[in-house]
DRENKOLVO-266234 format. One record per residue (C-alpha): residue in three letters; x, y, z. Coordinates in steps of 0.25 Angstrom, whole numbers, padded with zeros to 4 digits, always signed. Layout:
N
AlaXYZ ...
This chain:
542
Met+0200+0162+0492 Ala+0208+0174+0489 Gly+0199+0187+0487 Leu+0203+0199+0479 Leu+0203+0212+0490 Leu+0207+0223+0482 Gly+0212+0225+0467 Pro+0215+0221+0457 Leu+0223+0234+0453 Leu+0231+0234+0440 Arg+0242+0242+0444 Tyr+0255+0241+0434 Ala+0252+0238+0419 Asp+0261+0239+0407 Ser+0262+0233+0393 Ser+0263+0218+0398 Ser+0263+0217+0414 Ala+0253+0223+0424 Thr+0251+0222+0440 Val+0238+0219+0447 Trp+0237+0222+0461 Val+0227+0214+0471 Glu+0224+0212+0485 Thr+0219+0198+0489 Ser+0211+0192+0501 Arg+0223+0182+0504 Pro+0236+0177+0499 Cys+0235+0171+0485 Ala+0239+0172+0470 Ala+0234+0183+0462 Glu+0233+0182+0448 Val+0229+0192+0435 Arg+0225+0185+0422 Cys+0223+0194+0410 Ala+0214+0190+0399 Asp+0224+0190+0390 Gly+0233+0180+0398 Ala+0243+0188+0405 Gly+0242+0188+0421 Gly+0249+0186+0433 Thr+0250+0181+0447 Ala+0255+0186+0460 Arg+0254+0180+0474 Thr+0249+0189+0485 Phe+0258+0196+0496 Gln+0253+0201+0509 Val+0254+0213+0517 Ala+0246+0216+0531 Gly+0237+0204+0529 His+0233+0208+0514 His+0236+0201+0502 Tyr+0241+0207+0488 Ala+0246+0204+0474 Leu+0251+0212+0464 Val+0250+0203+0451 Pro+0260+0206+0439 Val+0253+0203+0425 Thr+0261+0200+0414 Gly+0259+0196+0400 Leu+0251+0208+0395 Ser+0251+0213+0382 Pro+0252+0228+0378 Gly+0240+0235+0374 Thr+0230+0225+0380 Ser+0220+0226+0391 Pro+0217+0212+0396 Ser+0207+0209+0407 Tyr+0213+0203+0420 Glu+0207+0194+0431 Val+0214+0192+0445 Phe+0213+0179+0451 Leu+0217+0176+0466 Asp+0222+0161+0467 Gly+0215+0158+0455 Thr+0201+0164+0457 Arg+0197+0175+0449 Val+0195+0188+0459 Trp+0196+0199+0449 Pro+0186+0204+0442 Arg+0175+0204+0451 Pro+0163+0194+0448 Gly+0153+0203+0441 Ser+0161+0215+0440 Arg+0155+0227+0434 Phe+0169+0232+0429 Pro+0176+0229+0416 Pro+0188+0218+0417 Ser+0201+0222+0423 Val+0211+0225+0412 Ile+0226+0227+0411 Arg+0227+0237+0400 Thr+0242+0235+0395 Pro+0248+0248+0386 Ala+0253+0247+0372 Asp+0264+0255+0367 Gly+0260+0269+0362 Asp+0247+0269+0370 Ala+0242+0280+0377 Val+0243+0281+0393 Arg+0232+0285+0401 Val+0236+0290+0416 Ala+0224+0292+0425 Phe+0227+0299+0438 Gly+0224+0305+0451 Ser+0225+0304+0466 Cys+0217+0306+0480 Arg+0206+0296+0480 Trp+0197+0292+0491 Ala+0190+0278+0491 Ala+0176+0281+0486 Pro+0166+0276+0495 Pro+0157+0263+0492 Ala+0147+0264+0480 Gly+0135+0270+0486 Glu+0140+0280+0496 Lys+0143+0295+0494 Asp+0156+0299+0490 Pro+0160+0311+0497 Ala+0173+0313+0487 Gly+0164+0311+0474 Pro+0166+0301+0463 Asp+0179+0295+0462 Ala+0186+0296+0450 Leu+0192+0282+0448 Asp+0178+0277+0452 Ala+0174+0285+0438 Leu+0186+0281+0431 Ala+0183+0266+0434 Ala+0168+0268+0430 Arg+0171+0275+0417 Met+0181+0265+0413 Ala+0172+0253+0417 Ala+0162+0258+0408 Gly+0170+0259+0397 Pro+0181+0249+0397 Gly+0186+0251+0384 Gly+0187+0267+0385 Glu+0199+0275+0391 Arg+0206+0270+0404 Pro+0219+0275+0411 Asp+0231+0267+0409 Val+0235+0271+0423 Leu+0229+0276+0435 Leu+0239+0284+0443 Leu+0234+0285+0457 Leu+0242+0298+0462 Gly+0242+0296+0478 Asp+0230+0295+0489 Gln+0225+0282+0484 Val+0220+0280+0498 Tyr+0218+0290+0509 Ala+0224+0284+0522 Asp+0219+0295+0531 Glu+0205+0299+0524 Val+0197+0286+0525 Ser+0183+0284+0521 Pro+0172+0283+0531 Ala+0172+0268+0528 Thr+0186+0266+0531 Arg+0184+0274+0543 Arg+0174+0264+0548 Trp+0184+0253+0544 Leu+0195+0259+0553 Ala+0187+0262+0564 Ala+0183+0246+0565 Arg+0198+0243+0564 Arg+0203+0252+0574 Asp+0200+0265+0583 Pro+0198+0277+0574 Lys+0202+0285+0586 Asp+0216+0279+0586 Pro+0226+0286+0575 Pro+0225+0288+0564 Gly+0211+0287+0566 Ser+0203+0285+0553 Glu+0216+0284+0545 Val+0222+0271+0540 Ala+0231+0265+0549 Asp+0238+0252+0545 Tyr+0239+0243+0532 Glu+0226+0237+0534 Glu+0218+0250+0534 Tyr+0226+0255+0522 Thr+0221+0242+0515 Arg+0206+0247+0518 Leu+0209+0260+0510 Tyr+0213+0253+0497 Tyr+0202+0243+0498 Glu+0192+0255+0500 Ser+0198+0262+0488 Trp+0201+0252+0479 Leu+0189+0243+0480 Asp+0180+0253+0474 Pro+0174+0245+0463 Glu+0177+0256+0452 Val+0192+0257+0458 Arg+0194+0244+0459 Trp+0191+0241+0445 Leu+0199+0253+0439 Leu+0212+0249+0447 Ser+0211+0234+0441 Thr+0210+0240+0427 Val+0220+0253+0427 Pro+0234+0252+0431 Ser+0237+0261+0443 Cys+0249+0268+0448 Met+0248+0274+0464 Ile+0256+0284+0472 Phe+0252+0287+0486 Asp+0250+0301+0492 Asp+0249+0306+0505 His+0234+0301+0509 Asp+0239+0286+0505 Val+0246+0288+0520 Ile+0241+0301+0526 Asp+0239+0314+0521 Asp+0250+0323+0520 Trp+0261+0311+0521 Asn+0275+0316+0522 Thr+0271+0332+0521 Ser+0284+0334+0529 Ala+0294+0329+0540 Ala+0285+0335+0551 Trp+0273+0329+0545 Leu+0279+0316+0545 Ala+0285+0316+0560 Asp+0272+0320+0565 Val+0265+0308+0558 Arg+0276+0298+0562 Ala+0274+0303+0578 Thr+0259+0296+0577 Ala+0258+0282+0580 Trp+0251+0278+0569 Trp+0258+0283+0557 Arg+0268+0273+0555 Glu+0258+0262+0553 Arg+0250+0271+0544 Leu+0262+0275+0535 Leu+0268+0260+0534 Ser+0254+0254+0531 Gly+0252+0265+0521 Leu+0266+0263+0514 Met+0262+0248+0513 Ser+0249+0248+0508 Tyr+0254+0258+0498 Trp+0265+0248+0494 Val+0254+0237+0493 Tyr+0242+0244+0486 Gln+0248+0255+0478 His+0264+0254+0477 Leu+0265+0240+0472 Gly+0257+0242+0460 Asn+0265+0254+0455 Leu+0276+0245+0452 Ser+0278+0238+0439 Pro+0281+0222+0439 Gly+0296+0225+0437 Glu+0296+0234+0449 Leu+0288+0224+0458 Ala+0297+0213+0454 Ala+0309+0221+0459 Asp+0302+0226+0471 Pro+0309+0221+0484 Leu+0298+0224+0493 Tyr+0288+0217+0484 Ala+0295+0205+0484 Ala+0297+0206+0499 Val+0282+0208+0502 Arg+0278+0197+0492 Glu+0288+0186+0496 Thr+0284+0187+0511 Pro+0270+0180+0517 Asp+0268+0194+0522 Gly+0274+0207+0518 Thr+0268+0216+0529 Asp+0282+0217+0535 Val+0290+0219+0523 Leu+0281+0231+0517 Arg+0280+0237+0531 Ala+0296+0237+0532 Phe+0295+0243+0519 Ala+0285+0254+0523 Ala+0292+0257+0536 Gly+0305+0258+0528 Ala+0297+0268+0518 Asp+0294+0277+0529 Ala+0307+0277+0536 Asp+0314+0280+0523 Pro+0304+0285+0512 Ala+0317+0286+0501 Ser+0319+0271+0502 Val+0306+0268+0495 Arg+0300+0273+0481 Trp+0285+0273+0479 Ser+0287+0282+0466 Tyr+0287+0274+0453 Arg+0287+0275+0439 Arg+0278+0269+0428 Asp+0279+0270+0413 Phe+0267+0269+0404 Gly+0273+0268+0389 Arg+0279+0282+0388 Val+0273+0288+0401 Arg+0280+0288+0412 Leu+0275+0290+0427 Leu+0282+0293+0439 Met+0275+0291+0452 Val+0281+0299+0462 Asp+0279+0297+0477 Thr+0278+0311+0484 Arg+0274+0306+0498 Ala+0283+0295+0504 Ala+0296+0301+0495 Arg+0297+0314+0502 Val+0309+0321+0510 Leu+0301+0328+0522 Asp+0314+0336+0528 Glu+0310+0350+0526 Arg+0325+0354+0521 Ser+0323+0343+0511 Arg+0310+0340+0507 Ala+0308+0333+0495 Met+0295+0327+0488 Leu+0305+0316+0485 Asp+0316+0310+0492 Ala+0330+0310+0483 Gly+0327+0295+0478 Glu+0313+0298+0473 Ala+0317+0311+0467 Glu+0328+0304+0459 Trp+0319+0292+0456 Leu+0309+0301+0450 Arg+0318+0310+0443 Glu+0326+0297+0436 Gln+0312+0291+0432 Ala+0306+0304+0425 Leu+0321+0306+0418 Arg+0324+0291+0414 Asp+0322+0288+0400 Pro+0321+0302+0392 Gly+0311+0301+0382 Gly+0306+0288+0387 Tyr+0292+0294+0391 Asp+0282+0303+0384 His+0276+0307+0398 Leu+0280+0308+0413 Leu+0271+0306+0423 Val+0275+0311+0438 Gly+0264+0305+0448 Thr+0266+0313+0459 Ser+0253+0313+0470 Leu+0258+0327+0474 Pro+0257+0337+0463 Trp+0269+0345+0458 Leu+0262+0357+0454 Leu+0252+0363+0462 Pro+0243+0375+0461 His+0253+0387+0464 Leu+0247+0391+0477 Val+0248+0378+0483 His+0264+0375+0477 Asp+0268+0389+0483 Ala+0262+0386+0496 Glu+0269+0372+0498 Ala+0283+0377+0494 Trp+0280+0389+0504 Asp+0276+0379+0514 Ala+0288+0371+0512 Ala+0297+0382+0514 Leu+0290+0385+0526 Cys+0292+0371+0532 Arg+0307+0371+0528 Gly+0308+0382+0539 Asp+0311+0393+0527 Arg+0303+0404+0536 Gly+0306+0399+0549 Pro+0300+0388+0559 Arg+0287+0395+0562 Trp+0284+0395+0546 Ala+0290+0380+0546 Arg+0279+0375+0555 Phe+0267+0383+0549 Gly+0273+0377+0535 Glu+0272+0362+0541 Gly+0258+0365+0546 Leu+0253+0371+0533 Arg+0260+0360+0524 Arg+0251+0349+0532 Arg+0239+0357+0532 Ala+0239+0361+0519 Asp+0246+0348+0511 Leu+0257+0357+0507 Glu+0266+0345+0501 His+0266+0344+0487 Trp+0278+0345+0478 Ala+0279+0360+0480 Ala+0280+0358+0495 Phe+0293+0350+0492 Pro+0299+0362+0484 Gly+0312+0355+0480 Ser+0305+0343+0475 Phe+0295+0352+0466 Thr+0307+0358+0459 Ala+0313+0344+0457 Leu+0301+0339+0452 Thr+0298+0351+0442 Glu+0313+0350+0437 Leu+0312+0335+0434 Ile+0300+0337+0428 Ala+0306+0346+0418 Glu+0318+0339+0416 Ala+0310+0326+0412 Gly+0301+0334+0403 Ser+0313+0340+0396 Gly+0323+0336+0386 Pro+0322+0326+0374 Gly+0313+0315+0375 Ala+0305+0323+0386 Pro+0290+0318+0388 Ala+0278+0326+0383 Thr+0273+0327+0398 Val+0276+0326+0412 Cys+0265+0327+0420 Val+0265+0327+0435 Leu+0251+0319+0440 Ser+0247+0322+0454 Gly+0235+0322+0463 Asp+0233+0324+0479 Val+0228+0339+0478 His+0213+0335+0475 His+0212+0342+0461 Ala+0216+0341+0448 Tyr+0224+0351+0438 Leu+0235+0353+0428 Ala+0247+0361+0430 Glu+0258+0364+0420 Pro+0272+0369+0424 Ser+0281+0379+0417 Trp+0296+0380+0418 Pro+0302+0394+0418 Ser+0313+0389+0410 Gly+0304+0382+0399 Gly+0302+0368+0405 Pro+0301+0354+0400 Gly+0297+0351+0387 Ala+0286+0341+0391 Arg+0274+0345+0396 Val+0273+0345+0412 Leu+0259+0345+0419 Gln+0255+0343+0434 Leu+0243+0335+0433 Thr+0235+0334+0447 Cys+0223+0325+0449 Ser+0215+0322+0462 Pro+0207+0318+0469 Val+0203+0304+0462 His+0193+0304+0474 Asn+0192+0313+0485 Ala+0186+0325+0492 Val+0190+0338+0487 Pro+0186+0350+0496 Leu+0181+0364+0491 Ser+0193+0371+0498 Leu+0202+0361+0491 Arg+0196+0365+0477 Leu+0196+0380+0480 Gly+0211+0380+0486 Phe+0216+0372+0474 Arg+0209+0381+0464 Phe+0215+0394+0471 Gly+0229+0388+0472 Trp+0230+0390+0456 Ser+0226+0403+0456 Ala+0234+0416+0454 Val+0231+0421+0469 Ala+0236+0407+0473 Arg+0248+0409+0466 Phe+0251+0423+0472 Leu+0249+0417+0486 Gly+0257+0406+0484 Arg+0269+0414+0478 Arg+0268+0422+0491 Leu+0269+0410+0498 Ala+0281+0406+0491 Arg+0288+0419+0494 His+0286+0417+0509 Gly+0293+0404+0508 Ser+0304+0409+0500 Cys+0300+0399+0489 Pro+0307+0398+0476 Pro+0298+0399+0464 Pro+0295+0385+0459 Pro+0302+0380+0447 Val+0291+0379+0437 Asn+0277+0387+0435 Trp+0264+0380+0432 His+0251+0383+0429 Lys+0237+0376+0431 Lys+0233+0370+0418 Gly+0220+0364+0422 Gly+0211+0363+0435 Pro+0210+0362+0446 Trp+0199+0352+0445 Phe+0192+0345+0457 Gly+0184+0332+0460 Asn+0189+0317+0458 Gln+0197+0316+0445 Leu+0207+0309+0437 Met+0216+0313+0427 Thr+0221+0305+0415 Leu+0233+0307+0406 Thr+0234+0302+0392 Leu+0248+0300+0386 His+0250+0296+0373 Gly+0263+0298+0367 Arg+0268+0312+0370 Ser+0252+0316+0371 Ala+0245+0318+0385 Arg+0232+0320+0388 Leu+0225+0323+0401 Arg+0211+0323+0407 Leu+0205+0326+0420 Glu+0193+0317+0424 Arg+0183+0321+0436 Ala+0173+0310+0443 Arg+0160+0314+0442 Ser+0153+0302+0446 Ala+0156+0287+0449 Gly+0157+0283+0435 Ala+0160+0297+0427 Leu+0174+0305+0426 Lys+0173+0319+0418 Thr+0183+0326+0410 Val+0187+0338+0418 Glu+0200+0341+0409 Glu+0207+0336+0397 Ser+0220+0341+0393 Val+0230+0338+0382 Leu+0243+0339+0388 Thr+0252+0336+0375 Pro+0247+0335+0361 Pro+0246+0321+0355 
C-alpha cells in the first residue's frame, strides 16, 4: 500500500482551482477530495527513486473554504488519524477580498520536540500554532518563502550523523549534502515538522531559492564559479540542487495552465523514470543559465507578485556583471508594466534586498569597482577576497542592475493607473527593516518601500546585530561615502532612509492589501505558540 512520505502542500490556489503536492512511498494515484465535491487526481512520477504527484484541484467555488482529504490508490492518508490540527482547507478568494501576504526567509529546520533549539522559536511553528488554536481567525492568504528554505551547506547535527552513516564525512563535501538523496533528507527534516507540515497543507505558498539552497555565496562572481567548478564534488551538488528545487519548490509555483503547457513537466511525467530527463535539464541550466527561467508571476485579485531569481540568472563577467541576464530583465520589465491600471499593488519578491543600510550599499558598489579593475589588479584581488568574506553580492554589487531596477520601479509606479504601492519584499540579511526611497526628480506617484524580513528561524550573532545597527548610522553613511569616492562610484539614482528597524529575531511580516489600502505588521516568535507584534504601519490609508 502506498504511504504519504511528505506533504500535502497546498501550493497554488485561485478562485476556482488549486494544486496540492505530495511525495509517496511508491507509484500510485493521488487524489484530493474536497468537502464541497471539488477535487482532482494525478498519477505519481518518479525521480531518483522517489515518487511525487502534483494534483490539480478543480470545481472550487469563489469565496469558500472547503476542507480536503488526500487518498492514495483509494486509501485515505490525510489527515492523519488522531491529528491534533484542524482540517486542512483550500480557501478560494472572492472579488474584492483583502489579500494577506506573509513573507520571510532563512529557515533552519527546527529540532525534534523536546530538544533545545539554539536558534530560538520558529516563526512558522508559532504561526501554525496560532492558526490551529483559532481556526476561524485571521490567516495569511499566501506565504512567500524568499530563499534558504533548506541549508545544503549548514546541516543539523542529526543530518550530519545520517550523512556519516551513508558515506565517509572526510570526503568532500564533508558534512554538506552531496547528491539528490541527501537533498531529500533536508526537505523531510524541514517539512515533516508537525506544525509546519499542517501550515503548508492549508496556506498556499510561493517559493524562490537563494544561495544556501545550493551553497553559500552561490554565483558570487566568475572567479568564485571557476574555483568551485574545479572541485570534484560541485557538479553533482549543483545538478542535484537544481533537480530537487524543481521537484520540491518550483513546480508548485506554477498555475495549472502553466503546468499543462510545460514541456519538461510533461516529459518527466510521461517516462517511467524522469531522472535522466530532469538531470539533462539541470545540466542545460548550468551550461546556459539564460535558457531557464525560475522567476514567475502570480496575481491575487488586484495584487501582482513578481518573484525574481537573483541567483541563477546572474551575468558574472566583471565587465558586464548583472543581477539578471538580458532575457530575465526584459521579462521583469514586461510583467511589471503589463496591464497599466490592472493592479493596485505591485510586489517584487527578491531574496536579496534592493535598498540596504547605506554603508553596506556603498561598500558593495566600491567593491564592484575594485573587482572590475578600476583601481588596478592588486585592488581587484583584494576586492574579490573581500566580496567572498563579507558577502558583498546584493543589488548594490551589480550597479547597472541596481539602477535598472530603480528605474523600472519608478516607471511602474508612475502615470495614469499607477498602483497605490510598489513593495520590494526581501530577506537574506537576518534582520528586518523598512526603507523608503525618494527620487531627486520627484519620483513615482505610488508609495515605494523596501520591506525586508529574515530570518524565519536562524541564529543571529551579536556581531551581526551590532554591524547592521551601525550600518544605518550617520557615521556609517560618512564612511560609505568615503569608500564610494575611492572607487569613483557615481551616486545612486535614488536616496532612501530607514522608516523602521532594524529588528532582530525569528520573525514574519504580513502585508494586508485591500483595494488601494495597505497595512504592514511585523511579528516575532516569542515561544513555540506565540507571535508578538513588533511593528504595525499603515502604508496607504483605507
